[in-house]
C-alpha positions as CSV (number, residue, x, y, z in Angstrom):
1,M,26.4,47.6,9.1
2,S,26.7,47.0,12.9
3,E,29.2,44.8,14.5
4,P,27.8,41.5,15.4
5,P,27.7,40.5,19.1
6,L,30.2,37.8,19.8
7,Q,29.5,37.1,23.5
8,V,27.9,33.9,24.9
9,K,25.6,33.9,27.9
10,R,24.6,30.9,30.1
11,V,21.3,30.7,31.9
12,D,19.1,28.1,33.7
13,H,15.4,27.8,33.0
14,V,13.9,27.0,36.3
15,Y,10.5,26.6,38.0
16,N,9.8,28.6,41.2
17,V,7.6,26.6,43.4
18,Q,6.4,29.7,45.5
19,T,5.3,31.8,42.7
20,R,4.5,28.8,40.3
21,T,6.2,30.4,37.4
22,W,9.1,29.7,35.2
23,A,12.1,32.1,35.2
24,Y,15.7,32.4,34.0
25,E,18.8,32.7,36.2
26,D,22.3,33.0,35.3
27,T,24.0,29.6,35.5
28,K,25.5,29.3,39.1
29,A,24.1,32.7,40.0
30,Q,20.9,34.4,41.6
31,I,17.5,34.1,40.1
32,Q,16.4,36.9,37.8
33,P,12.7,36.6,37.6
34,Q,12.3,39.8,35.6
35,V,13.7,38.0,32.5
36,L,10.8,36.5,30.6
37,S,10.7,33.9,27.7
38,G,13.4,34.4,25.1
39,G,15.2,37.0,27.1
40,K,12.5,39.6,27.1
41,M,12.3,42.1,30.0
42,A,8.9,43.2,31.5
43,D,9.1,46.5,29.6
44,G,9.6,44.6,26.3
45,S,13.3,45.1,25.9
46,D,15.6,42.3,25.0
47,A,17.9,41.4,27.9
48,W,20.0,39.1,25.7
49,Q,20.3,41.3,22.6
50,S,24.0,41.9,23.1
51,Y,24.9,38.2,22.9
52,C,25.6,36.0,19.9
53,F,23.6,33.2,21.4
54,V,22.4,32.1,24.9
55,V,22.8,28.6,26.2
56,V,19.6,27.7,28.1
57,R,19.7,24.8,30.5
58,K,16.1,23.7,31.1
59,I,15.8,22.3,34.7
60,P,13.1,19.9,35.3
61,P,10.5,21.1,37.8
62,P,10.6,19.6,41.4
63,N,7.4,17.4,40.8
64,S,8.9,15.9,37.6
65,A,9.5,12.2,37.3
66,P,12.7,11.0,39.0
67,G,15.7,10.6,36.8
68,L,14.8,13.4,34.3
69,E,18.0,15.2,33.2
70,P,18.1,18.9,32.3
71,T,17.9,19.7,28.5
72,V,20.0,22.3,26.8
73,V,19.0,24.6,23.9
74,V,20.8,27.4,22.2
75,S,18.7,30.6,21.7
76,I,20.2,32.3,18.6
77,K,20.2,36.1,19.0
78,S,22.7,37.2,16.2
79,P,21.1,37.5,12.8
80,Y,24.5,36.4,11.3
81,L,24.6,33.3,13.3
82,L,21.0,32.6,12.3
83,A,21.9,32.9,8.6
84,A,24.8,30.6,9.1
85,C,22.5,27.9,10.9
86,K,20.0,28.2,8.2
87,N,22.6,27.7,5.5
88,V,24.0,24.6,7.2
89,V,20.9,22.9,8.6
90,G,18.6,23.9,5.7
91,T,15.0,22.9,5.5
92,V,14.0,20.8,8.6
93,P,10.3,20.1,9.2
94,T,10.4,21.1,12.9
95,I,12.4,24.4,12.4
96,S,11.0,27.8,11.4
97,W,13.8,30.1,10.5
98,T,11.3,33.2,11.1
99,V,10.7,32.4,14.8
100,D,12.3,34.9,17.2
101,P,14.0,33.7,19.3
102,L,14.9,30.6,17.5
103,E,15.9,27.8,19.9
104,L,18.0,24.9,18.6
105,S,18.7,21.8,20.7
106,I,22.2,21.1,21.6
107,D,21.8,17.6,20.3
108,L,20.9,19.0,16.8
109,L,23.9,21.4,16.8
110,I,26.3,18.5,17.8
111,S,24.9,16.5,15.1
112,F,25.6,19.1,12.4
113,F,29.0,20.1,14.0
114,P,31.0,18.6,11.0
115,R,28.9,20.7,8.6
116,F,29.4,23.7,10.6
117,V,33.2,23.3,10.6
118,A,33.1,22.6,6.8
119,Y,31.1,25.8,6.3
120,L,33.5,27.8,8.5
121,D,36.4,26.4,6.4
122,E,34.6,27.5,3.2
123,L,34.0,31.1,4.7
124,Q,37.7,31.3,5.7
125,G,38.9,30.2,2.4
126,K,37.3,33.2,0.6
127,T,39.9,35.7,-0.7
128,D,37.4,38.6,-1.0
129,P,34.5,38.0,1.3
130,S,31.7,40.6,1.7
131,S,31.2,42.4,5.0
132,E,28.2,40.2,5.6
133,E,30.2,37.1,5.1
134,V,32.8,38.3,7.6
135,H,30.2,38.9,10.3
136,I,28.7,35.4,9.5
137,L,32.2,34.0,9.7
138,D,32.9,35.7,13.2
139,S,29.5,34.6,14.6
140,L,29.9,31.0,13.3
141,R,33.4,30.9,14.8
142,V,31.9,31.6,18.3
143,L,29.4,28.7,18.0
144,V,32.1,26.2,16.8
145,D,34.5,27.4,19.5
146,Y,31.7,26.9,22.1
147,L,30.8,23.5,20.8
148,R,34.5,22.5,20.8
149,E,35.2,23.8,24.4
150,N,32.1,22.3,26.0
151,H,31.2,19.2,24.1
152,Q,34.5,18.0,22.6
153,I,34.4,14.7,24.4
154,T,31.0,14.0,22.9
155,I,31.8,15.2,19.5
156,S,35.0,13.0,19.5
157,K,33.2,10.0,20.6
158,I,30.6,10.5,18.0
159,H,33.2,10.9,15.3
160,N,35.0,7.8,16.3
161,L,31.8,5.7,16.4
162,L,30.5,6.8,13.2
163,T,33.8,6.2,11.5
164,H,33.4,2.5,12.3
165,G,29.7,2.6,11.4
166,E,28.7,2.2,15.2
167,I,26.6,4.1,17.7
168,T,25.4,4.0,21.3
169,Y,21.9,4.6,22.5
170,D,22.8,7.8,24.4
171,L,24.4,9.3,21.3
172,I,21.8,8.0,18.7
173,Y,20.5,11.5,18.1
174,A,23.7,12.0,16.1
175,I,22.3,9.9,13.2
176,L,18.7,11.0,13.6
177,I,19.0,14.2,11.7
178,P,15.6,15.6,10.5
179,G,15.3,15.1,6.7
180,T,17.5,12.0,6.7
181,L,16.5,9.1,4.6
182,L,16.1,6.1,6.8
183,V,15.8,2.4,5.8
184,T,13.8,-0.1,7.7
185,T,11.8,-3.3,7.1
186,D,8.1,-3.0,6.0
187,N,6.0,-5.1,8.5
188,A,3.4,-6.1,5.9
189,T,5.7,-7.4,3.2
190,G,9.2,-7.9,4.8
191,E,10.7,-5.7,2.2
192,P,13.2,-2.9,2.7
193,C,11.5,0.3,2.6
194,A,12.8,4.1,2.9
195,L,11.2,6.8,5.0
196,Q,12.2,10.5,5.6
197,L,12.7,11.4,9.2
198,H,10.4,14.3,10.2
199,N,11.4,14.6,13.9
200,Y,11.7,12.4,17.0
201,T,10.9,12.2,20.7
202,A,13.7,10.8,22.9
203,G,12.9,8.5,25.8
204,P,14.8,6.4,28.2
205,M,13.4,3.2,26.6
206,F,12.9,4.1,23.0
207,Y,13.0,6.8,20.4
208,M,9.7,7.6,18.8
209,L,10.5,8.6,15.2
210,N,8.0,10.6,13.1
211,C,8.6,9.9,9.5
212,T,6.9,10.4,6.1
213,G,6.6,8.1,3.2
214,V,4.8,8.2,-0.2
215,D,1.5,6.4,-0.8
216,A,-1.5,6.8,-3.2
217,L,-4.1,9.4,-2.5
218,D,-7.6,8.2,-1.7
219,R,-9.9,8.9,-4.6
220,P,-13.5,10.2,-4.1
221,P,-16.0,7.4,-5.3
222,S,-19.0,8.1,-7.4
223,V,-21.9,5.6,-6.7
224,D,-24.0,4.1,-9.5
225,L,-27.7,3.2,-9.4
226,F,-27.2,0.0,-7.5
227,G,-24.5,1.1,-5.2
228,G,-21.5,-0.1,-7.1
229,V,-18.6,2.2,-6.6
230,V,-17.2,3.2,-9.9
231,S,-14.1,5.3,-9.3
232,K,-12.9,7.6,-12.0
233,Q,-9.9,9.8,-11.7
234,G,-8.8,12.1,-14.4
235,S,-5.2,12.2,-15.6
236,D,-5.0,15.9,-14.4
237,M,-5.6,14.7,-10.8
238,P,-2.6,14.0,-8.4
239,K,-2.4,10.4,-7.5
240,F,0.2,10.4,-4.8
241,G,1.1,12.1,-1.6
242,R,3.0,12.0,1.7
243,V,1.8,9.8,4.4
244,E,2.9,9.9,8.1
245,R,4.5,6.9,9.8
246,T,5.4,6.5,13.4
247,L,8.3,4.0,14.3
248,H,10.0,3.0,17.5
249,L,13.7,2.5,17.9
250,T,14.1,0.5,21.2
251,R,16.9,0.9,23.6
252,F,19.9,-1.3,23.2
253,Q,23.0,-1.8,25.4
254,G,26.6,-1.0,24.6
255,V,27.8,-0.2,21.1
256,A,25.7,-1.4,18.1
257,K,26.4,-1.6,14.4
258,I,24.2,1.1,12.8
259,K,23.3,-1.2,9.8
260,R,22.0,-3.7,12.3
261,L,19.4,-1.4,13.9
262,S,15.7,-1.8,13.1
263,I,15.7,1.6,11.4
264,Y,18.9,3.6,10.4
265,P,20.1,6.2,7.8
266,I,20.4,4.7,4.4
267,E,24.1,5.9,4.1
268,Y,25.1,3.2,6.5
269,H,23.6,0.4,4.3
270,T,26.1,-2.2,3.0
271,D,25.4,-1.1,-0.5
272,E,23.6,2.1,-0.5
273,V,23.7,2.7,-4.3
274,K,22.3,-0.7,-5.1
275,L,19.5,-0.3,-2.5
276,K,18.5,3.1,-3.9
277,Q,18.4,1.7,-7.4
278,A,16.2,-1.2,-6.2
279,L,13.9,1.1,-4.4
280,L,13.4,3.3,-7.4
281,A,12.8,0.4,-9.7
282,R,10.2,-1.0,-7.3
283,A,8.6,2.4,-6.9
284,R,8.2,2.8,-10.7
285,R,6.6,-0.6,-10.7
286,W,4.4,0.3,-7.9
287,M,3.3,3.6,-9.6
288,G,2.6,1.7,-12.7
289,L,0.2,-0.6,-10.7
290,N,-1.7,2.3,-9.2
291,G,-5.4,2.2,-10.0
292,V,-7.4,-0.8,-11.0
293,Q,-5.2,-3.7,-12.2
294,H,-5.8,-7.3,-13.0
295,V,-2.6,-9.3,-12.2
296,H,-1.3,-12.6,-10.9
297,Y,0.1,-12.9,-7.4
298,Q,2.2,-15.6,-5.9
299,G,3.6,-15.2,-2.4
300,T,2.5,-14.0,1.1
301,A,-0.3,-11.5,1.6
302,V,-1.5,-10.1,4.8
303,I,-4.5,-8.5,6.5
304,A,-4.1,-6.5,9.9
305,S,-6.1,-8.2,12.7
306,A,-5.0,-5.9,15.6
307,T,-2.7,-3.2,16.8
308,D,0.2,-3.6,19.3
309,S,-1.0,-1.9,22.4
310,I,2.6,-0.9,23.4
311,M,4.4,0.2,20.1
312,G,1.3,0.8,18.0
313,G,2.3,-1.5,15.1
314,K,-0.1,-3.7,13.2
315,I,-0.3,-7.4,14.0
316,Y,-0.9,-9.4,10.7
317,I,-2.6,-12.6,9.6
318,K,-0.6,-14.1,6.8
319,Y,-2.0,-16.0,3.7
320,D,-0.2,-17.9,1.1
321,V,-1.7,-16.6,-2.2
322,D,-1.3,-18.1,-5.7
323,S,-4.1,-16.3,-7.5
324,R,-5.2,-13.7,-9.9
325,I,-6.0,-10.6,-7.9
326,M,-7.5,-7.1,-8.4
327,I,-5.4,-4.2,-7.3
328,D,-7.8,-1.5,-6.2
329,R,-7.0,0.7,-3.2
330,N,-10.2,2.7,-3.6
331,E,-12.4,-0.4,-3.5
332,F,-10.4,-1.8,-0.7
333,T,-11.0,1.5,1.3
334,H,-14.7,1.5,0.5
335,R,-15.3,-2.1,1.3
336,N,-13.2,-2.0,4.6
337,A,-14.2,1.4,6.0
338,N,-12.8,0.7,9.5
339,Y,-9.4,-0.6,8.4
340,D,-6.4,1.2,9.6
341,M,-4.9,2.5,6.3
342,P,-2.3,5.1,5.7
343,R,-3.9,8.3,4.5
344,A,-1.8,10.3,2.1
345,Q,-2.0,14.0,1.8
346,L,-0.6,16.5,-0.7
347,A,2.4,18.5,0.6
348,N,0.3,21.7,0.5
349,G,-2.0,20.6,3.4
350,G,-4.2,18.1,1.6
351,Q,-5.9,20.1,-1.1
352,Q,-5.2,19.9,-4.8
353,A,-2.9,22.8,-5.5
354,Q,-4.2,25.7,-7.7
355,V,-1.4,27.0,-9.6
356,P,-1.5,30.7,-10.2
357,R,-1.6,32.0,-13.7
358,Q,1.9,33.5,-13.4
359,A,3.2,30.2,-12.3
360,Q,1.7,28.0,-14.9
361,V,3.8,26.0,-17.2
362,Q,5.0,28.1,-20.2
363,G,7.4,26.5,-22.7
364,T,9.8,23.6,-22.2
365,G,13.5,23.0,-21.5
366,A,15.7,23.8,-18.5
367,A,15.3,27.6,-18.8
368,A,11.5,27.4,-18.8
369,G,11.5,24.9,-15.9
370,A,13.7,27.4,-13.9
371,A,11.4,30.2,-14.7
372,N,8.4,28.3,-13.7
373,R,10.0,27.3,-10.4
374,R,10.8,30.8,-9.6
375,A,7.3,31.9,-10.4
376,V,5.9,29.3,-7.9
377,Q,8.5,30.2,-5.3
378,K,7.4,33.8,-5.4
379,Q,3.9,32.8,-4.8
380,Y,4.5,30.0,-2.4
381,P,7.8,30.9,-0.6
382,L,7.6,28.2,2.1
383,F,7.1,25.3,-0.2
384,G,10.0,22.8,-0.7
385,L,11.5,21.9,-4.1
386,T,9.4,18.7,-4.3
387,D,6.3,20.8,-3.8
388,F,7.2,23.1,-6.7
389,Q,7.4,20.1,-9.0
390,T,4.1,18.8,-7.8
391,L,2.4,22.1,-8.4
392,L,3.8,22.4,-11.9
393,R,2.9,18.8,-12.8
394,Q,-0.6,19.3,-11.7
395,A,-0.9,22.4,-13.9
396,A,0.5,20.3,-16.8
397,G,-2.1,17.7,-16.1
398,N,0.2,15.0,-14.9
399,Q,1.9,14.3,-11.6
400,E,5.4,13.0,-11.6
401,L,7.6,12.3,-8.6
402,S,11.3,13.1,-8.1
403,D,13.7,10.2,-7.4
404,D,13.9,11.5,-3.8
405,D,10.1,11.0,-3.5
406,L,10.0,7.7,-5.4
407,M,12.4,6.1,-2.9
408,L,9.9,6.7,-0.2
409,A,7.0,4.8,-2.1
410,T,5.4,2.0,-0.1
411,P,5.9,-1.7,-1.2
412,V,2.3,-2.5,-0.4
413,L,-0.7,-2.8,-2.8
414,Y,-4.2,-3.1,-1.7
415,G,-6.6,-5.4,-3.4
416,F,-8.8,-8.5,-3.6
417,S,-7.7,-12.2,-4.2
418,L,-10.2,-13.7,-6.7
419,S,-9.5,-17.3,-5.6
420,D,-9.3,-16.7,-1.9
421,K,-12.1,-14.1,-1.9
422,L,-10.1,-12.0,0.6
423,W,-9.2,-8.3,0.8
424,L,-5.5,-8.2,1.4
425,E,-2.4,-6.2,1.5
426,F,-0.1,-7.4,-1.3
427,N,3.7,-7.2,-1.9
428,V,4.5,-5.3,-5.1
429,E,7.5,-7.6,-5.7
430,K,5.3,-10.6,-5.9
431,V,3.1,-9.3,-8.7
432,R,3.4,-10.6,-12.2
433,P,1.5,-10.0,-15.5
434,I,-1.2,-12.6,-16.3
435,V,-0.2,-15.1,-18.9
436,W,-3.4,-15.5,-20.9
437,S,-4.3,-18.7,-22.7
438,D,-7.0,-19.6,-25.2
439,E,-6.4,-23.3,-24.3
440,P,-9.2,-23.6,-21.8
441,F,-11.7,-22.4,-24.3
442,T,-10.4,-24.5,-27.1
443,N,-10.5,-27.5,-24.9
444,L,-14.1,-26.9,-23.7
445,V,-16.2,-29.9,-24.4
446,L,-19.7,-28.8,-25.3
447,P,-22.2,-30.7,-27.4
448,G,-22.8,-29.4,-31.0
449,N,-22.1,-25.9,-31.9
450,R,-22.7,-24.7,-28.3
451,R,-19.1,-23.6,-27.9
452,D,-19.3,-21.4,-31.0
453,L,-22.7,-20.1,-29.8
454,L,-21.1,-19.1,-26.4
455,R,-18.1,-17.5,-28.0
456,S,-20.2,-15.4,-30.3
457,L,-22.5,-14.2,-27.6
458,V,-19.7,-13.1,-25.2
459,E,-17.6,-11.6,-27.9
460,A,-20.6,-9.6,-29.2
461,H,-21.4,-8.4,-25.6
462,N,-17.7,-7.5,-25.0
463,S,-17.8,-5.3,-28.1
464,D,-20.3,-3.1,-26.3
465,L,-23.2,-3.8,-28.7
466,D,-25.4,-0.6,-28.9
467,F,-28.7,-2.1,-27.8
468,D,-30.9,-1.3,-24.9
469,D,-34.3,-1.9,-23.4
470,F,-37.2,0.4,-23.7
471,V,-36.4,1.3,-20.1
472,Q,-32.9,2.9,-20.0
473,G,-30.2,0.7,-18.2
474,K,-32.3,-2.4,-18.3
475,G,-31.6,-5.6,-20.1
476,Q,-28.1,-4.7,-21.1
477,G,-26.5,-7.7,-19.5
478,L,-25.8,-11.2,-20.8
479,V,-27.2,-13.9,-18.5
480,I,-26.1,-17.5,-19.3
481,S,-27.5,-20.4,-17.3
482,L,-25.4,-23.6,-17.1
483,F,-27.3,-26.6,-15.7
484,G,-26.3,-30.3,-15.3
485,P,-24.6,-32.7,-13.1
486,P,-21.4,-32.0,-11.2
487,G,-18.1,-32.2,-13.1
488,V,-19.3,-31.9,-16.6
489,G,-17.8,-28.4,-17.4
490,K,-20.2,-25.7,-16.1
491,T,-17.6,-23.8,-13.9
492,L,-14.9,-24.4,-16.5
493,S,-17.2,-22.7,-19.2
494,A,-17.3,-19.5,-17.1
495,E,-13.4,-19.7,-16.4
496,A,-12.7,-20.3,-20.1
497,T,-14.9,-17.3,-21.1
498,S,-13.1,-15.2,-18.6
499,E,-9.8,-16.3,-20.1
500,H,-11.0,-15.8,-23.7
501,L,-12.1,-12.2,-23.1
502,R,-9.1,-11.4,-20.9
503,R,-11.4,-10.3,-18.0
504,P,-11.5,-11.0,-14.3
505,L,-13.8,-13.8,-13.0
506,Y,-15.6,-12.9,-9.8
507,M,-17.0,-16.2,-8.3
508,I,-19.5,-16.5,-5.5
509,G,-21.6,-19.4,-4.2
510,G,-25.3,-19.1,-4.2
511,G,-25.1,-19.8,-0.5
512,D,-22.9,-16.8,0.1
513,L,-25.6,-14.4,-1.1
514,G,-27.4,-14.5,2.1
515,A,-30.3,-16.2,3.9
516,D,-33.0,-13.4,3.5
517,A,-34.1,-10.8,1.1
518,T,-32.2,-8.0,2.8
519,A,-28.9,-9.9,2.9
520,V,-29.3,-11.0,-0.8
521,D,-30.0,-7.4,-1.8
522,T,-26.9,-6.0,0.1
523,T,-24.6,-8.8,-1.3
524,L,-25.7,-8.4,-4.9
525,K,-25.2,-4.6,-4.7
526,R,-21.7,-5.3,-3.6
527,V,-20.9,-8.0,-6.0
528,F,-22.3,-6.5,-9.1
529,G,-20.9,-3.0,-8.1
530,I,-17.4,-4.4,-7.8
531,A,-17.8,-6.4,-11.0
532,A,-18.9,-3.2,-12.8
533,S,-15.9,-1.3,-11.6
534,W,-13.6,-4.1,-12.7
535,S,-15.4,-5.1,-15.8
536,A,-15.5,-8.6,-14.4
537,I,-17.5,-11.7,-15.4
538,V,-19.6,-12.9,-12.5
539,L,-20.2,-16.6,-11.8
540,I,-22.8,-17.5,-9.1
541,D,-22.3,-21.1,-8.4
542,E,-25.1,-23.4,-7.2
543,A,-27.8,-20.8,-7.7
544,D,-30.5,-23.4,-7.3
545,V,-32.6,-21.7,-4.8
546,F,-33.0,-18.5,-7.1
547,L,-33.6,-20.4,-10.4
548,E,-36.2,-23.0,-9.2
549,Q,-39.9,-22.3,-9.6
550,R,-41.4,-20.4,-6.8
551,S,-44.2,-21.7,-4.5
552,M,-47.0,-19.6,-3.0
553,R,-46.2,-21.0,0.5
554,D,-42.6,-20.1,0.7
555,I,-42.8,-16.3,1.1
556,A,-39.3,-15.8,2.4
557,R,-37.8,-17.4,-0.8
558,N,-40.1,-15.6,-3.0
559,A,-38.8,-12.3,-1.6
560,M,-35.2,-13.4,-2.1
561,V,-36.0,-14.5,-5.7
562,A,-37.6,-11.1,-6.4
563,V,-34.7,-9.2,-5.3
564,F,-32.4,-11.5,-7.3
565,L,-34.5,-10.9,-10.4
566,R,-34.4,-7.2,-10.0
567,H,-30.6,-7.1,-9.7
568,V,-30.1,-9.6,-12.7
569,E,-32.3,-7.5,-14.9
570,Y,-30.3,-4.4,-14.4
571,Y,-26.9,-5.9,-14.4
572,R,-24.9,-4.8,-17.4
573,G,-22.2,-7.4,-17.5
574,I,-21.9,-11.0,-18.2
575,L,-23.4,-13.3,-15.6
576,F,-23.1,-17.1,-15.3
577,L,-25.5,-19.0,-13.2
578,T,-24.8,-22.7,-12.5
579,T,-27.0,-25.3,-10.9
580,N,-27.0,-29.0,-10.3
581,R,-30.5,-29.8,-9.3
582,V,-33.2,-27.5,-10.8
583,K,-36.3,-29.5,-11.6
584,A,-38.3,-26.7,-13.1
585,F,-37.0,-23.2,-13.9
586,D,-39.1,-20.2,-12.6
587,P,-40.9,-18.6,-15.6
588,A,-39.7,-15.2,-14.6
589,F,-36.1,-16.4,-15.0
590,L,-36.7,-18.1,-18.3
591,S,-37.4,-14.7,-19.8
592,R,-34.3,-13.2,-18.4
593,I,-31.8,-15.9,-19.5
594,H,-30.2,-15.2,-22.8
595,V,-28.9,-18.6,-23.3
596,A,-29.3,-21.9,-21.3
597,L,-26.8,-24.6,-21.7
598,R,-27.6,-28.0,-20.5
599,F,-24.7,-30.2,-19.6
600,R,-25.4,-34.0,-19.5
601,E,-23.2,-37.0,-18.2
602,L,-20.0,-37.1,-20.2
603,S,-20.1,-39.3,-23.2
604,K,-17.1,-41.5,-24.0
605,E,-16.1,-39.1,-26.7
606,A,-16.2,-36.1,-24.4
607,K,-14.3,-38.1,-21.7
608,L,-11.6,-39.0,-24.4
609,K,-11.1,-35.4,-25.2
610,I,-10.8,-34.4,-21.7
611,W,-8.3,-37.1,-20.8
612,Q,-6.3,-36.2,-23.9
613,A,-6.3,-32.6,-23.0
614,F,-5.0,-33.2,-19.5
615,L,-2.4,-35.7,-20.6
616,H,-1.2,-33.3,-23.2
617,K,-0.9,-30.6,-20.5
618,V,1.4,-32.9,-18.4
619,H,3.4,-34.0,-21.3
620,T,2.2,-37.6,-21.2
621,G,1.1,-38.8,-24.6
622,D,2.6,-42.2,-24.8
623,L,-0.4,-44.2,-23.5
624,T,-1.8,-46.9,-25.8
625,D,-5.2,-47.0,-27.2
626,D,-6.2,-49.8,-24.9
627,E,-4.9,-47.8,-21.8
628,L,-6.9,-44.8,-23.0
629,D,-10.0,-46.9,-23.5
630,N,-9.6,-48.2,-20.0
631,L,-9.4,-44.6,-18.7
632,V,-12.4,-43.6,-20.7
633,S,-14.5,-46.5,-19.4
634,R,-14.1,-45.3,-15.8
635,E,-17.1,-43.6,-14.2
636,V,-15.5,-40.2,-13.5
637,N,-16.5,-36.7,-14.5
638,G,-14.3,-33.9,-15.7
639,R,-13.4,-32.6,-12.3
640,Q,-12.4,-36.1,-11.1
641,I,-10.3,-36.5,-14.3
642,K,-8.4,-33.3,-13.4
643,N,-8.0,-34.4,-9.7
644,A,-6.8,-37.9,-10.8
645,T,-4.2,-36.5,-13.2
646,R,-2.8,-34.1,-10.5
647,T,-2.8,-36.9,-7.9
648,A,-1.0,-39.3,-10.2
649,M,1.6,-36.7,-11.1
650,S,2.3,-36.4,-7.3
651,L,2.5,-40.1,-7.0
652,A,5.0,-40.5,-9.9
653,K,7.1,-37.6,-8.6
654,S,7.4,-39.1,-5.2
655,R,8.5,-42.3,-6.6
656,G,11.0,-40.7,-9.0
657,E,9.2,-42.0,-12.0
658,K,7.7,-40.7,-15.2
659,L,3.9,-40.3,-15.2
660,G,2.3,-43.3,-16.8
661,Y,-0.8,-45.4,-17.1
662,K,0.0,-47.3,-13.9
663,H,0.0,-44.2,-11.8
664,L,-3.3,-43.0,-13.2
665,A,-4.9,-46.5,-12.8
666,E,-3.8,-46.7,-9.2
667,T,-5.2,-43.2,-8.5
668,L,-8.5,-44.0,-10.1
669,D,-8.8,-47.4,-8.2
670,A,-8.4,-45.5,-4.9
671,M,-11.0,-43.0,-5.9
672,E,-13.5,-45.8,-6.9
673,E,-12.9,-47.6,-3.7
674,F,-13.6,-44.5,-1.6
675,A,-16.8,-43.7,-3.7
676,S,-18.0,-47.3,-3.3
677,D,-17.5,-47.2,0.5
678,F,-19.3,-43.8,0.6
679,Y,-22.4,-44.8,-1.3
680,E,-22.5,-48.1,0.6
681,R,-22.6,-46.3,3.9
682,D,-25.1,-43.8,2.6
683,S,-27.5,-46.6,1.5
684,V,-27.3,-48.2,4.9
685,T,-28.1,-45.0,6.6
686,E,-31.1,-44.5,4.4
687,S,-32.4,-47.9,5.0
């Protein structure tokens, strides 16, 4: 084995204005234009082959922006030094250890200086090193000596700063080592999140950091007959991948505490272990919520309205949400096609990996796992360890993530707020399971046996009764019409049914469907499609314009009703239609409605049940019979009873008193006074 070269050469890489070419010259010497890129001569020989490495100072050309400083790279020529650098630096996204010549920035070498010294000590401590290890030791000593002799001031300054958890802007590259786990604050949720540094671009005013995180993969949708996107993803399909993120670390003056920077290595966090545990726990929760989930959310949710023109970050509109939501990234993407979302890719270039037969999972246990990894390594030598695991998990029909990957998971969930009717980005930390209750259905006040009829119908439909029309896919839904005056329980019936069946309730107003047939067609495709993918109950409130009998003169409304009828006939789920003012149902609708429930003004018995239900809910049951009779005698509907109870509670709380009859009476008096004034002005206007 030949002796390694141990000399160091220094050259400048300069631009010749006359010849308009780049060339190398010995530092503080005459130009040598015959030396080409990487030390190659015109005849193809290597002018630098006798050197261990070459220090190349790249001089900015004369027409460069003022203030640009020369950059320094080290061109590795010795194969033994290359082996040492590969061992110390390891896998870095921006470095290929097969490139010849390999150029490493001086900043990178300074950043890894402590590790080079540690590896040097390890080699020196070996009692019986191989000849190759001796050559590596000699070559590495040349590099370490060079760094000590020429950059000792910088190395010492970095060491002193890092010892105290501090850094300056001009030395910040010392903590920005590619592959490092960084911690920052997620803009959408305000939660801490971790990213892996890929590379960076240094600038006088900021560092641009190119990082990667983990997010859910987009799933290809399959469109049903009426445009509803029903996404199916087999358990053998990977669900998560790497996503690119670009962050900016702006310039700061003087010395700064590393942990106070907007983004910094996680090792400088006050409690690194606790933070990692929290990130892992949150990531597992986030993974469990992947897909389509019906949950409750209480907290701030956001939607991006614009992009920062300078730094490129999103500008968010915030909403306070206290609602049941549907988590569904795929539906979010489909319904917001132009929304700027992170697009995750598999580590093998975005394609689902096909594991070769010799690399497929065989057996179990540590020995089998090691054998499987070796098989994949042989087939895919450039993949990282995480990618081996991904390939193997895909072959086994299930994707799992390592802890290192899990910590990179985003805290953001994409979905729809059912109460606010908004597509939003949600914070996984604010998601809670739904606490279902049969109380709304139990307290539903319906005449006769109508409540039992409603329960039987929805339960039978929910059990997927095997019945179809003569035309396939037609007439499989359950259409329930609820008509009557306001505040008598129509909307509550739909809400109670949703609660009883443990299914989402998608509410939309009749006026929101559109003002013409085309708009109605588009909206119903969207609503029924979403409801199908979520197994949701649909409530179309105030659907008067669609239910009332058609007229030969109103062609536009007739077209809207025809579109509405067609969608209703082919809808397979449970559909509630409420109306206040229908004088005569259209005959075509009568044949499509499975059950129609008429709600009349509340009787005294019905009012008493509603008052008792709400008073029991707020733990106020000490009213006398006379007080209850007085409440029942008031001209209020069910919705007004609910509002009066809530307002009276607030009134009692503000006075530091227990809720009682006087608070309810005071609230009802105010409501009646307002109603009296309103109707009095209305009658004056009409006259």
